[in-house]
N, C-alpha and C positions, 0 to 999 in steps of 0.2 A: 233694755231693745223692747222694742214694740212686737206685738203679737202679729202683724205683716210680716218685719223682715223676717223673724223667725221662721215663716212660710216660706218666703221664698228661696233661703237659705237652703234648708230644706228641700221643698224641691230641686233646685239645681243638683247638690250630693245626690239625692234617687237620680237623676238624669243621669248623672255620672256612673256612679254603679253600674244603673241596667246599662248603657252603655259600654263597658267596659268586655263584655262577651264578644260582644259584636267585632271588636278590635281582635280579638283573640282567636277569632277563628278567618281572618279573611289570609289570602294566602300568599306566602312571604315574593318581597321582587325579585323577580331575574337577576341573574347576576348580569351587572351594570358593563362589564367589559365584555370584547369577544375571546381572550385567552383564560376566561372565569366560563363560559360559557363554553368552547373548547372541552376546558379541562372536566366539568361537572358530565356533560356527555359521555369522554372519551375513558374514564379513569377504571371503570371495570372491566376495561377491557388493556391494561396497561398492564404492564409485568417485568418484573425485576428475575432476569436470568444469573445462576450462580453455577459456577465449574468447582465442584467437589474433587480431596483425594479421598477414594475408596479404601484408602490407608489409614483412618486417623478420624477420617467426616471432615477435614482442613479448606477452607477456601480457598481455591485457587486464583481465580480470576473471577467477574460481575460486570455485567453489561444487564439490555434492554432488551426490549420487545413489542411484540402487540399480536394481539387477535384479527383473523381476518374473516371478516364477516361474521355469518354464524357457525363456520369452520370451529376445528380444534387446530389448527394450524396457524403456529407461532414464526413470526419472520425476525430475522436476528442480522447480526452478521457475522460472515464466519468467525472476523478474528475473535468473538467473543466465545466460541465454543469449537475452537480447533483443537484443543486437545483432549474433546472426546472424541475427534473424530480420526485423529491422529496416535491415538492410545486409548482406546475403551476400557483397555486391561485395569486403568489407574486412574480413570477421572471418570465421573459421574454428576448428572445435574441436575436442578431444581428449577422451581418456579417460584414464586412468590407474587402473589397480588396488591393490590392497592388496601387490600381491606383485610390483607396480612394471611389469607389463608396459600397453601404451598403445597406443590406433587413435585412428580418425577418429568423430564422432559425426555423426548425418545429423536436422534437426530436423523431427519428422512433424506435431505436433501441439502447441497453444496454448490455453491457458483464460487470459488475460487477467485476467479479474473475480475468479480465484482465485487468480492466480500458480502455475498451473503448466503444463508442460511434458512432453511426453515426445520423448525422441531417438531413436534406434536405432545399436547397433555392430556388430561383427564377432564376437563371443561370444555365447552363451547363460547365463543364470544357472541354479546351479543346486536354484532351487527353494525357497528359505528363504523370500524375503519374497512373499505369496500377497494379491493381493486379489480376490478373488469375481467372477467375473467378472458383467457386469452384461446381459441381454439385454430389446430394445427391445420394451413389449407384454408380458412375461412377471414374475413376480411378483420383486422383487429378492432376491436371497442376502443373507442376517444378517449384516450388518459388528457388530468388536467393540464393547462396550459398556462404557462408562465410567463409576465412579463415584469421586467427591471423594475424594482423598487418595490414591488408586490408583496405587503407580508405575510408572512409564515411563520409557522410554530413547531417548536420544537419538546416532543416529552420524555421521560426519562428521569432516570435514579441515579443523578451526580452524583460523586465519589461513594455511594454507596449513605446517603444523607435522607436521602427519602423520597418519594415524585413529584418532579416538578415541572412548570412549562415555561418557556420563555420564547420568546418573541423576535423576533427579526424580519431584516427584507430577502430577494432572491436578490443577487445580481449576476445571471449569466452563468456560462457553460463553463468550468475550465475542460482546456485542450491538453493539461501537461503531460496525461498519461494517456495510456492505449484507450480507453475507452472515457467517457465521456464523465464528469460532475460537478453538481451543483454548485454554485457558492451560494452559501448563508452566512448574509455578515447577521451573527449573531451566534452567542453561547451556544458552546455543545464538548462540555466536559467529560471527564474522564467517565464511565458511568454510565452513562448517556449514547452508549453506541448500539444500534441494533434498536434506537426508539425510532419513532414515526415523528415524520415534521410532513406536516398537514397547513391547508389555506383556513381562511378565516369562517370558509364554509363546509371545510372538516373533510376536505376532497386529501387523499394521501397524497404528497408531489414527491414524498422520499424519502430514504432512511438515515438515520442519522451514522454518519461514519469513522468522520475525522476532524482536527483543526494544524492551522499550525500553529505550530510555540512560538514565532519571531515575529508574530500579529498579535493585534488586537482582532476579535472577534473575525477570526479568518475562516470559514467553517466549511466543512463539504457531507455533501448529500446523495448518495447513491439511487438514481431518475426511478423513482416507478416501474419504467418500463421493461426495466433488468428482473422489481420483480415481478412481475408480471408471466415475465419469460420465464421464471423460474418455478412459480404455481403452476406455470402450466404439463411441466413436470408429475407432477404430486396430486396424488386425492387421499384423501383422510384412509382409507383404508390399508394402502399403499404398507412391504414389508424395503424395509431398508437394508441397503450392502451388509453385508458381513463386514465387509472389508474396504473403510472410501480413499484409503491410500493409492491404489489405480485407479479410481477415478478422476484421484484429485491429481495425478502424473497428467494423468489424461487432458487436463485443461491446462495443464504447465505448458506441456507442451505444443497446447493448440496457439498458445499467448506467446510464447518465443518464436513460433513462424509467423505471427503479426507484426513484431517486436522487428524482427530481422529484416524481414521485405520492407519494413517500412525505412527501418536507416539504409536499408542499401540502395534505396529507391532510384537514387542519383547520385554520385559518385563524392567523397566528402570532402570538403572545403580545405584550401591553401593558407595556411598562416606562415608568414613567416617573423624567425626569431631570429635576429641575429644574421649573418651567414648562413641560416638552417630554412628546410621549408617545414611546416607536419599539417599531418592530416586532423582536422575537428570534424565535428557535424555541428551545425547550429542548426536547428527547430521548434516547435513547439513544445515537444517532449527533453528536449534537450537544452540548459541553458551552461553558455563559457560566461568565463571570467577569467580578467589577464590581472597580473602584476607585477613591479617593476622593484626591485633593490639596489638602490644607487649607490648609495649612505656615500658621502666622499671621505669616510675614517673605515671605511671596510677597501681589504685588500683584492675583491672580485666583484664582479655584479652578476646579479640573477635577475631573469626574466620568462615568469614562468605563464602558461596558459590550460585552465582547466576546465574541463567540460561535463555534465556529468548528469542525468538525468534524471529529473523531479518525482518518478516515480515508481514503486518497487510492488513488487506481489507477496500478501505478508501469508505466509504459509505457516508458522507458529512461531514463540517468542522469543527462540534462538535460527530462525531462519527466515528470513528475507529475499528475493530471489526476482529474476524479469528485471534487472537493472543493468547499466552499461557507463564507467564515466572514462575519461582519458585525458592525462594530467603530461605536459612537457614544459622541463624544464631546460634553460639555460643560462651554464657558467663562463661568464669572458673574464681572464685573467689577466690585473690591473700590476698588483705587488708581488705575491710570492713567485718564487723559483718554483722552479719545473717537477722537481721531486713533491712540495707542499703543492700544488696546484691537480699532481698524479692522483695525489691523499685524497684530495676534497672529490675528486671526482669519482674513486671507489671509493668512500663513504656516504655520498651521493645517494648513486648504485646500490649499494648494500642495504640502507634505510627504507629501501622499496620494495627489498624482499621479507614477504608477507612470514607469518609462523609457521613449522609446521605440527605443531602441537595435536592431538587427537584430538576427533570432532566425535560428536554422534549423529551431526548430520551429513558430514562430508568422509572422504578417504583421503589421507595424508596424499598432498601435494605429488604430483608426477612430472620430474624437471627436464627439461634438455635444455642446452647450453651450446653456441656455437657463434663464431667470428663468419661475418657474412659481408660479402660486396654486394653493392646495388646502386640504380643511378647514381649519383655521385656520390655518395659518402660509404665511407668502412663502419659497421657496426659489431658491437658487440649485442647478441639474443638468447633471454632466456624464456620461454614460455614456457606454465605449468598449466598443467589442468586435474581437478576434482571431479569425482565423482562422486553424484547422490548414494548414501545408500535405503533412503525409504523411496526413488524415485527412478524408475530403471531410463534409463535412455538420456537423463539429463545432466548436465555437468558446468562447473565454474570452469574460466580459463582465467590468466594474466600473461601479459606479454611486456615484457620488460625490454629495453634497450639505450645501449651508450655508445653515442659515438666516438670512435679511435684515430681519427685522420687529423687530430689537431694537437698541439700539448699546449696552446691557451684558449683554447676554447672546449666547453663540452653540451653534448645535447643530449640529455638523458629522453626518453618516452616511455608511458608506459599506457596500456587499457587494460581494462576491466570486465570481466565478461560473464554474469550470475546467472546460469540455470538455463541455459540453451542447447542445442543437439551435437554430438560430434561435432557434425558438417559443417553447421553456423558459427560453431568457436570455430577454426580451422579460416571459415571464409570469412569471418567479420576482423582475424588477425592479418589474414593477406593481406587484402582491401588495405589497413591501421598502413603497413607494414610497407605498401609500395607508392605511399605517399607520403615517408622520410626523406627527404633527398639535402642537396645544399644548392646554390643558387651558381656557387663559383664551376665551372669546368677543370677536369683534370686529364692530361696525356694519356693516363692511362687506361687500355680498355676497362670495363668495368661492365661487367654482365647483367642485367638484370635480377633481381630476387625469382626463382618461382615459384608454384603456390604453397609447395610443401617446403620448407623450411629446415624442415626438421628432420635430423640425421637415425639412418634406419640402422640397429645390427646388422652383423652376419643373417639373421634369418628372415631379415626384411621387416620385423616387429620394433614398432619405434614402442618409448617406456611408454607416453601416452598412450598410444592402444594399450598397452596392458593395464592400466588404468579404466581404459573401456573394459576391455574383458572379468577381470577383477568385477567391480561393479556389479555385472550381470550376473556375476557365478556369488556374489553377495545378499542382490538381490532373490534368488530364488531360494535361497538357503534360507531363507527371514522368515 
Protein backbone atom coordinates (compact mmCIF):
# COMPACT_ATOMS: atom_id res chain seq x y z
CA UNK A 1 0.00 0.00 0.00
CA UNK A 2 1.48 3.34 -1.00
CA UNK A 3 2.32 6.02 1.49
CA UNK A 4 -0.09 8.46 -0.17
CA UNK A 5 -3.01 6.00 0.16
CA UNK A 6 -2.26 5.37 3.86
CA UNK A 7 -2.11 9.12 4.43
CA UNK A 8 -5.48 9.59 2.72
CA UNK A 9 -7.28 6.89 4.74
CA UNK A 10 -5.80 8.22 7.98
CA UNK A 11 -7.06 11.70 7.13
CA UNK A 12 -10.58 10.38 6.42
CA UNK A 13 -10.68 8.43 9.71
CA UNK A 14 -9.46 11.48 11.61
CA UNK A 15 -12.15 13.62 10.01
CA UNK A 16 -14.85 11.13 10.93
CA UNK A 17 -13.65 10.83 14.52
CA UNK A 18 -13.49 14.59 14.88
CA UNK A 19 -17.03 14.93 13.54
CA UNK A 20 -18.61 12.49 16.02
CA UNK A 21 -18.72 14.86 19.02
CA UNK A 22 -20.39 17.48 16.88
CA UNK A 23 -23.11 15.00 15.87
CA UNK A 24 -23.67 14.00 19.51
CA UNK A 25 -24.24 17.63 20.48
CA UNK A 26 -26.98 18.34 17.93
CA UNK A 27 -30.56 18.98 19.22
CA UNK A 28 -32.91 15.97 18.86
CA UNK A 29 -35.60 16.48 16.23
CA UNK A 30 -39.05 17.60 17.38
CA UNK A 31 -41.83 15.00 17.51
CA UNK A 32 -43.05 14.37 14.01
CA UNK A 33 -46.82 14.29 14.61
CA UNK A 34 -49.36 16.51 16.34
CA UNK A 35 -50.17 13.70 18.77
CA UNK A 36 -46.52 13.31 19.78
CA UNK A 37 -46.13 17.03 20.31
CA UNK A 38 -49.33 17.29 22.33
CA UNK A 39 -48.46 14.39 24.59
CA UNK A 40 -44.92 15.67 25.13
CA UNK A 41 -46.32 19.04 26.23
CA UNK A 42 -49.26 17.75 28.25
CA UNK A 43 -47.93 14.69 30.02
CA UNK A 44 -46.79 16.33 33.25
CA UNK A 45 -50.33 17.64 33.87
CA UNK A 46 -52.08 14.31 33.19
CA UNK A 47 -53.24 12.30 36.19
CA UNK A 48 -54.76 8.95 36.98
CA UNK A 49 -57.33 9.17 39.80
CA UNK A 50 -58.05 6.17 41.98
CA UNK A 51 -60.80 5.63 44.56
CA UNK A 52 -59.85 3.20 47.32
CA UNK A 53 -61.52 1.56 50.29
CA UNK A 54 -60.29 2.91 53.60
CA UNK A 55 -60.60 -0.55 55.05
CA UNK A 56 -57.95 -2.54 53.19
CA UNK A 57 -56.70 0.20 50.89
CA UNK A 58 -57.95 -1.75 47.86
CA UNK A 59 -58.84 -0.06 44.59
CA UNK A 60 -62.56 0.42 43.88
CA UNK A 61 -62.59 2.58 40.74
CA UNK A 62 -60.14 4.34 38.46
CA UNK A 63 -60.29 7.21 35.99
CA UNK A 64 -58.32 10.17 34.68
CA UNK A 65 -58.03 13.89 35.32
CA UNK A 66 -55.97 16.94 34.38
CA UNK A 67 -54.51 19.95 36.16
CA UNK A 68 -55.92 23.35 35.20
CA UNK A 69 -53.34 26.01 34.30
CA UNK A 70 -50.76 26.62 37.02
CA UNK A 71 -53.23 25.81 39.79
CA UNK A 72 -53.57 22.74 42.00
CA UNK A 73 -57.13 22.12 40.76
CA UNK A 74 -57.90 18.94 38.83
CA UNK A 75 -60.94 18.40 36.59
CA UNK A 76 -62.43 14.92 36.23
CA UNK A 77 -65.83 13.22 35.85
CA UNK A 78 -68.24 12.98 38.76
CA UNK A 79 -68.70 9.27 38.09
CA UNK A 80 -64.97 8.73 38.69
CA UNK A 81 -65.13 10.04 42.27
CA UNK A 82 -68.83 9.57 43.11
CA UNK A 83 -68.05 7.13 45.95
CA UNK A 84 -66.01 9.81 47.73
CA UNK A 85 -68.91 12.26 47.42
CA UNK A 86 -71.54 9.82 48.67
CA UNK A 87 -69.57 7.72 51.18
CA UNK A 88 -66.53 9.68 52.41
CA UNK A 89 -66.44 7.56 55.55
CA UNK A 90 -65.74 4.48 53.39
CA UNK A 91 -63.68 5.74 50.43
CA UNK A 92 -60.76 8.07 49.77
CA UNK A 93 -58.91 9.13 46.63
CA UNK A 94 -55.36 9.25 45.30
CA UNK A 95 -53.71 10.55 42.16
CA UNK A 96 -50.73 9.26 40.21
CA UNK A 97 -48.97 11.28 37.51
CA UNK A 98 -47.01 10.18 34.45
CA UNK A 99 -43.73 10.17 36.39
CA UNK A 100 -45.12 7.79 39.01
CA UNK A 101 -45.52 10.37 41.78
CA UNK A 102 -48.71 10.01 43.83
CA UNK A 103 -50.65 11.80 46.55
CA UNK A 104 -54.03 12.44 48.13
CA UNK A 105 -56.95 14.19 46.45
CA UNK A 106 -59.57 16.42 48.10
CA UNK A 107 -63.02 16.75 46.53
CA UNK A 108 -64.09 20.41 46.22
CA UNK A 109 -67.05 20.66 43.85
CA UNK A 110 -69.41 18.51 41.79
CA UNK A 111 -71.74 19.01 38.84
CA UNK A 112 -73.78 15.80 38.70
CA UNK A 113 -75.91 16.94 35.76
CA UNK A 114 -72.88 17.31 33.48
CA UNK A 115 -70.81 14.56 35.14
CA UNK A 116 -68.01 16.85 36.32
CA UNK A 117 -66.01 17.27 39.51
CA UNK A 118 -63.06 19.32 40.75
CA UNK A 119 -60.49 17.94 43.20
CA UNK A 120 -57.46 19.57 44.81
CA UNK A 121 -53.98 18.05 45.08
CA UNK A 122 -50.65 19.08 46.62
CA UNK A 123 -48.88 20.04 43.39
CA UNK A 124 -49.44 22.59 40.65
CA UNK A 125 -49.84 22.31 36.92
CA UNK A 126 -47.38 23.48 34.29
CA UNK A 127 -50.00 25.67 32.62
CA UNK A 128 -50.65 23.51 29.55
CA UNK A 129 -54.39 22.88 30.06
CA UNK A 130 -56.01 26.31 30.13
CA UNK A 131 -59.71 27.05 30.63
CA UNK A 132 -60.50 30.79 30.39
CA UNK A 133 -61.75 32.08 33.72
CA UNK A 134 -65.42 33.06 33.81
CA UNK A 135 -66.51 35.97 36.03
CA UNK A 136 -70.16 36.23 37.06
CA UNK A 137 -71.90 39.30 35.66
CA UNK A 138 -69.27 40.03 33.01
CA UNK A 139 -68.82 39.02 29.40
CA UNK A 140 -67.63 35.44 29.24
CA UNK A 141 -64.22 34.74 27.67
CA UNK A 142 -64.20 33.01 24.31
CA UNK A 143 -63.89 29.24 24.28
CA UNK A 144 -62.63 27.01 21.50
CA UNK A 145 -64.84 26.86 18.39
CA UNK A 146 -65.00 23.49 16.65
CA UNK A 147 -65.82 22.55 13.07
CA UNK A 148 -67.19 19.18 12.01
CA UNK A 149 -64.37 16.89 10.94
CA UNK A 150 -61.78 18.78 13.01
CA UNK A 151 -59.09 16.59 14.58
CA UNK A 152 -59.28 16.19 18.35
CA UNK A 153 -57.12 14.26 20.81
CA UNK A 154 -58.22 12.42 23.96
CA UNK A 155 -55.75 11.72 26.76
CA UNK A 156 -56.06 9.40 29.73
CA UNK A 157 -55.16 6.05 31.22
CA UNK A 158 -57.28 3.38 29.49
CA UNK A 159 -57.91 0.13 31.36
CA UNK A 160 -55.18 1.06 33.86
CA UNK A 161 -52.58 0.16 31.20
CA UNK A 162 -50.73 3.47 31.10
CA UNK A 163 -51.16 7.01 29.82
CA UNK A 164 -52.08 7.33 26.15
CA UNK A 165 -53.26 9.81 23.54
CA UNK A 166 -55.83 8.86 20.89
CA UNK A 167 -56.81 10.79 17.79
CA UNK A 168 -60.32 11.27 16.40
CA UNK A 169 -62.64 13.85 14.90
CA UNK A 170 -65.33 16.20 16.15
CA UNK A 171 -68.74 15.41 14.68
CA UNK A 172 -71.19 17.84 16.19
CA UNK A 173 -73.39 18.03 19.27
CA UNK A 174 -75.56 15.23 20.60
CA UNK A 175 -78.95 16.48 21.79
CA UNK A 176 -80.17 13.11 23.07
CA UNK A 177 -79.96 14.29 26.67
CA UNK A 178 -81.09 17.46 28.43
CA UNK A 179 -77.63 18.99 28.18
CA UNK A 180 -75.24 19.02 25.24
CA UNK A 181 -72.45 16.51 24.69
CA UNK A 182 -69.84 16.64 21.93
CA UNK A 183 -69.67 13.66 19.59
CA UNK A 184 -66.09 12.40 19.22
CA UNK A 185 -65.33 9.78 16.59
CA UNK A 186 -62.39 8.22 18.37
CA UNK A 187 -61.60 5.77 21.17
CA UNK A 188 -62.54 6.69 24.74
CA UNK A 189 -62.00 3.53 26.75
CA UNK A 190 -62.71 2.69 30.38
CA UNK A 191 -60.20 4.50 32.57
CA UNK A 192 -60.02 7.54 30.26
CA UNK A 193 -63.12 9.09 31.86
CA UNK A 194 -62.28 12.53 33.20
CA UNK A 195 -59.28 12.98 30.93
CA UNK A 196 -58.95 16.02 28.64
CA UNK A 197 -59.82 16.24 24.97
CA UNK A 198 -57.89 18.93 23.12
CA UNK A 199 -57.46 20.47 19.69
CA UNK A 200 -54.25 20.18 17.67
CA UNK A 201 -52.99 23.43 19.21
CA UNK A 202 -53.74 22.29 22.77
CA UNK A 203 -56.99 24.11 23.50
CA UNK A 204 -59.33 22.17 25.79
CA UNK A 205 -62.42 21.10 23.83
CA UNK A 206 -64.03 18.94 26.49
CA UNK A 207 -63.72 16.10 28.99
CA UNK A 208 -63.89 12.39 28.09
CA UNK A 209 -67.12 11.01 29.52
CA UNK A 210 -68.60 8.00 27.67
CA UNK A 211 -68.76 5.77 24.61
CA UNK A 212 -71.46 3.65 23.00
CA UNK A 213 -71.00 -0.08 23.48
CA UNK A 214 -73.25 -0.84 20.51
CA UNK A 215 -71.12 1.14 18.03
CA UNK A 216 -67.56 1.66 16.86
CA UNK A 217 -65.68 4.79 17.98
CA UNK A 218 -68.89 6.56 19.04
CA UNK A 219 -67.68 8.57 22.02
CA UNK A 220 -68.87 11.62 23.92
CA UNK A 221 -67.29 14.63 25.62
CA UNK A 222 -68.54 17.12 28.19
CA UNK A 223 -68.18 20.55 26.50
CA UNK A 224 -65.58 22.84 28.03
CA UNK A 225 -68.18 25.53 28.79
CA UNK A 226 -69.56 23.34 31.59
CA UNK A 227 -66.02 22.97 32.96
CA UNK A 228 -65.67 26.73 32.88
CA UNK A 229 -68.94 27.20 34.78
CA UNK A 230 -67.92 24.72 37.50
CA UNK A 231 -64.44 26.22 37.91
CA UNK A 232 -66.03 29.65 38.37
CA UNK A 233 -67.47 28.33 41.66
CA UNK A 234 -64.12 27.04 42.92
CA UNK A 235 -61.07 28.71 44.43
CA UNK A 236 -57.81 27.04 45.34
CA UNK A 237 -58.20 27.72 49.08
CA UNK A 238 -61.93 27.01 49.46
CA UNK A 239 -63.23 24.58 52.06
CA UNK A 240 -65.28 21.73 50.60
CA UNK A 241 -68.77 20.88 51.90
CA UNK A 242 -68.80 18.45 54.80
CA UNK A 243 -71.63 16.54 53.07
CA UNK A 244 -72.16 16.56 49.30
CA UNK A 245 -75.50 14.72 49.36
CA UNK A 246 -77.73 17.81 49.89
CA UNK A 247 -75.95 19.57 47.02
CA UNK A 248 -76.36 16.54 44.76
CA UNK A 249 -80.04 16.34 45.71
CA UNK A 250 -80.55 20.00 44.77
CA UNK A 251 -78.95 19.39 41.38
CA UNK A 252 -81.14 16.34 40.74
CA UNK A 253 -84.28 18.32 41.63
CA UNK A 254 -83.19 21.04 39.25
CA UNK A 255 -82.73 18.49 36.46
CA UNK A 256 -86.09 16.77 36.98
CA UNK A 257 -87.92 20.09 36.75
CA UNK A 258 -86.30 20.82 33.38
CA UNK A 259 -86.90 17.25 32.19
CA UNK A 260 -90.61 17.19 33.06
CA UNK A 261 -91.26 20.67 31.64
CA UNK A 262 -89.62 19.59 28.39
CA UNK A 263 -91.60 16.34 28.19
CA UNK A 264 -94.91 18.08 28.88
CA UNK A 265 -94.38 21.22 26.80
CA UNK A 266 -96.82 19.71 24.28
CA UNK A 267 -99.35 16.83 24.50
CA UNK A 268 -98.17 13.25 24.06
CA UNK A 269 -98.42 11.86 20.54
CA UNK A 270 -101.11 9.21 20.06
CA UNK A 271 -100.45 5.91 18.24
CA UNK A 272 -102.85 3.14 17.23
CA UNK A 273 -102.42 -0.42 18.52
CA UNK A 274 -105.27 -2.54 17.20
CA UNK A 275 -108.51 -0.89 18.33
CA UNK A 276 -106.68 1.02 21.07
CA UNK A 277 -104.90 4.37 21.15
CA UNK A 278 -101.81 4.87 23.29
CA UNK A 279 -99.65 7.87 24.29
CA UNK A 280 -95.98 8.15 23.34
CA UNK A 281 -93.40 10.91 23.41
CA UNK A 282 -91.15 11.18 20.36
CA UNK A 283 -88.42 13.83 20.61
CA UNK A 284 -84.66 14.33 20.54
CA UNK A 285 -84.53 12.97 24.08
CA UNK A 286 -86.97 10.05 23.71
CA UNK A 287 -86.80 7.38 20.98
CA UNK A 288 -89.55 4.90 20.10
CA UNK A 289 -89.46 1.48 18.43
CA UNK A 290 -92.27 -0.82 17.33
CA UNK A 291 -92.44 -4.58 16.88
CA UNK A 292 -95.03 -7.17 15.80
CA UNK A 293 -95.00 -10.91 16.41
CA UNK A 294 -97.72 -12.39 14.20
CA UNK A 295 -96.35 -15.84 13.43
CA UNK A 296 -98.97 -18.10 11.86
CA UNK A 297 -97.94 -20.85 14.28
CA UNK A 298 -98.86 -18.79 17.33
CA UNK A 299 -102.30 -18.85 18.89
CA UNK A 300 -102.19 -15.09 19.38
CA UNK A 301 -100.44 -11.99 18.01
CA UNK A 302 -98.56 -9.34 19.96
CA UNK A 303 -97.67 -5.83 18.79
CA UNK A 304 -95.62 -3.46 20.93
CA UNK A 305 -94.35 0.10 21.10
CA UNK A 306 -91.43 0.97 23.39
CA UNK A 307 -90.17 4.50 24.03
CA UNK A 308 -87.18 5.36 26.19
CA UNK A 309 -84.91 8.27 26.97
CA UNK A 310 -81.36 7.68 25.79
CA UNK A 311 -79.78 9.50 28.71
CA UNK A 312 -79.77 9.25 32.49
CA UNK A 313 -77.96 10.97 35.34
CA UNK A 314 -75.22 8.90 36.97
CA UNK A 315 -75.34 9.15 40.75
CA UNK A 316 -73.59 5.94 41.78
CA UNK A 317 -72.87 2.47 40.53
CA UNK A 318 -76.20 1.40 42.02
CA UNK A 319 -78.23 4.41 40.90
CA UNK A 320 -78.85 6.13 37.60
CA UNK A 321 -81.81 8.50 37.63
CA UNK A 322 -83.55 11.20 35.61
CA UNK A 323 -84.92 8.65 33.13
CA UNK A 324 -88.37 7.89 31.68
CA UNK A 325 -89.62 5.00 29.55
CA UNK A 326 -93.02 4.03 28.12
CA UNK A 327 -94.17 0.59 26.98
CA UNK A 328 -97.33 -0.61 25.27
CA UNK A 329 -98.17 -4.21 24.36
CA UNK A 330 -101.31 -5.31 22.49
CA UNK A 331 -102.30 -8.99 22.41
CA UNK A 332 -104.99 -10.34 20.06
CA UNK A 333 -106.38 -13.84 20.50
CA UNK A 334 -106.52 -16.18 17.48
CA UNK A 335 -106.83 -19.75 18.76
CA UNK A 336 -106.91 -19.76 22.57
CA UNK A 337 -110.08 -20.28 24.54
CA UNK A 338 -111.30 -17.50 26.80
CA UNK A 339 -109.69 -18.89 29.95
CA UNK A 340 -106.33 -19.46 28.23
CA UNK A 341 -106.26 -15.92 26.82
CA UNK A 342 -107.23 -14.46 30.19
CA UNK A 343 -104.33 -16.37 31.77
CA UNK A 344 -101.98 -15.03 29.07
CA UNK A 345 -103.08 -11.47 29.80
CA UNK A 346 -102.65 -12.01 33.55
CA UNK A 347 -99.14 -13.40 33.08
CA UNK A 348 -98.22 -10.42 30.89
CA UNK A 349 -99.42 -8.02 33.59
CA UNK A 350 -97.70 -9.85 36.44
CA UNK A 351 -94.47 -10.02 34.44
CA UNK A 352 -94.26 -6.22 34.48
CA UNK A 353 -94.50 -5.89 38.25
CA UNK A 354 -91.03 -5.18 39.63
CA UNK A 355 -89.21 -6.73 42.55
CA UNK A 356 -89.90 -5.52 46.09
CA UNK A 357 -86.46 -6.59 47.34
CA UNK A 358 -84.71 -4.27 49.78
CA UNK A 359 -82.43 -1.62 48.33
CA UNK A 360 -79.84 0.70 49.85
CA UNK A 361 -80.87 3.51 47.49
CA UNK A 362 -84.69 3.53 47.56
CA UNK A 363 -87.50 2.51 49.90
CA UNK A 364 -89.69 -0.53 49.22
CA UNK A 365 -92.43 0.25 46.69
CA UNK A 366 -95.71 1.54 48.07
CA UNK A 367 -98.51 0.63 45.64
CA UNK A 368 -102.21 1.10 45.13
CA UNK A 369 -104.45 -0.72 42.64
CA UNK A 370 -107.89 0.07 41.26
CA UNK A 371 -110.28 -0.62 38.39
CA UNK A 372 -111.16 2.56 36.54
CA UNK A 373 -113.07 3.72 33.49
CA UNK A 374 -112.21 6.72 31.40
CA UNK A 375 -112.51 7.76 27.78
CA UNK A 376 -113.83 4.61 26.06
CA UNK A 377 -111.88 2.02 27.99
CA UNK A 378 -112.02 0.10 31.26
CA UNK A 379 -108.65 -0.49 32.94
CA UNK A 380 -106.98 -2.26 35.79
CA UNK A 381 -104.38 0.23 37.08
CA UNK A 382 -101.49 -0.21 39.50
CA UNK A 383 -99.43 2.78 40.69
CA UNK A 384 -96.25 2.36 42.74
CA UNK A 385 -93.85 4.89 44.25
CA UNK A 386 -90.41 4.53 45.82
CA UNK A 387 -88.65 7.27 47.76
CA UNK A 388 -84.89 7.88 47.70
CA UNK A 389 -83.10 7.22 50.98
CA UNK A 390 -80.37 9.82 50.52
CA UNK A 391 -82.09 12.50 48.44
CA UNK A 392 -85.09 14.20 49.97
CA UNK A 393 -88.10 14.90 47.72
CA UNK A 394 -87.05 12.51 44.92
CA UNK A 395 -89.11 9.47 43.88
CA UNK A 396 -89.42 6.73 41.29
CA UNK A 397 -92.92 6.03 39.94
CA UNK A 398 -94.39 3.16 37.94
CA UNK A 399 -97.87 2.98 36.43
CA UNK A 400 -99.06 -0.33 34.91
CA UNK A 401 -102.45 -0.68 33.23
CA UNK A 402 -104.34 -3.52 31.55
CA UNK A 403 -107.56 -3.25 29.56
CA UNK A 404 -110.52 -5.22 30.93
CA UNK A 405 -113.16 -4.46 28.30
CA UNK A 406 -112.58 -7.27 25.77
CA UNK A 407 -112.10 -11.00 26.32
CA UNK A 408 -110.27 -11.41 22.97
CA UNK A 409 -107.98 -8.37 23.14
CA UNK A 410 -105.64 -7.01 25.81
CA UNK A 411 -103.78 -3.71 25.91
CA UNK A 412 -101.12 -3.40 28.60
CA UNK A 413 -99.25 -0.14 29.16
CA UNK A 414 -96.53 0.98 31.53
CA UNK A 415 -94.61 4.16 32.29
CA UNK A 416 -91.45 4.15 34.44
CA UNK A 417 -90.36 7.49 35.88
CA UNK A 418 -87.07 7.80 37.76
CA UNK A 419 -85.88 10.69 39.90
CA UNK A 420 -88.72 13.22 39.98
CA UNK A 421 -90.58 15.19 42.62
CA UNK A 422 -93.85 13.80 43.97
CA UNK A 423 -95.96 16.39 42.13
CA UNK A 424 -94.15 15.93 38.82
CA UNK A 425 -94.44 12.16 39.06
CA UNK A 426 -98.21 12.37 39.54
CA UNK A 427 -98.46 14.90 36.73
CA UNK A 428 -96.71 12.57 34.27
CA UNK A 429 -98.84 9.60 35.35
CA UNK A 430 -102.04 11.60 34.87
CA UNK A 431 -101.02 12.75 31.38
CA UNK A 432 -100.02 9.23 30.38
CA UNK A 433 -103.27 7.75 31.67
CA UNK A 434 -105.37 10.34 29.87
CA UNK A 435 -103.80 9.27 26.56
CA UNK A 436 -104.99 5.64 26.76
CA UNK A 437 -108.22 5.16 24.82
CA UNK A 438 -110.21 2.86 22.56
CA UNK A 439 -111.27 4.02 19.13
CA UNK A 440 -114.68 2.31 19.19
CA UNK A 441 -117.37 4.13 21.15
CA UNK A 442 -119.47 2.36 23.77
CA UNK A 443 -123.08 2.93 24.77
CA UNK A 444 -122.20 3.25 28.42
CA UNK A 445 -121.56 6.66 29.87
CA UNK A 446 -117.93 6.71 30.97
CA UNK A 447 -116.61 9.49 33.16
CA UNK A 448 -113.13 10.93 32.45
CA UNK A 449 -110.48 9.85 34.90
CA UNK A 450 -109.70 12.59 37.46
CA UNK A 451 -106.16 13.91 37.92
CA UNK A 452 -105.78 11.85 41.11
CA UNK A 453 -106.87 8.26 40.46
CA UNK A 454 -105.35 6.87 43.66
CA UNK A 455 -107.77 5.78 46.35
CA UNK A 456 -107.44 7.19 49.84
CA UNK A 457 -108.28 5.55 53.11
CA UNK A 458 -110.68 7.02 55.65
CA UNK A 459 -107.99 9.31 56.98
CA UNK A 460 -107.48 10.80 53.52
CA UNK A 461 -103.90 9.51 53.27
CA UNK A 462 -102.80 7.49 50.25
CA UNK A 463 -100.21 4.73 50.35
CA UNK A 464 -97.93 6.86 48.18
CA UNK A 465 -98.31 9.88 50.46
CA UNK A 466 -97.26 7.61 53.33
CA UNK A 467 -94.13 6.72 51.39
CA UNK A 468 -93.46 10.41 50.91
CA UNK A 469 -93.69 11.03 54.65
CA UNK A 470 -91.56 7.95 55.44
CA UNK A 471 -88.83 9.16 53.10
CA UNK A 472 -88.56 12.54 54.78
CA UNK A 473 -88.30 10.87 58.18
CA UNK A 474 -85.55 8.52 57.06
CA UNK A 475 -83.55 11.37 55.53
CA UNK A 476 -83.70 13.39 58.73
CA UNK A 477 -82.65 10.38 60.81
CA UNK A 478 -79.53 9.61 58.79
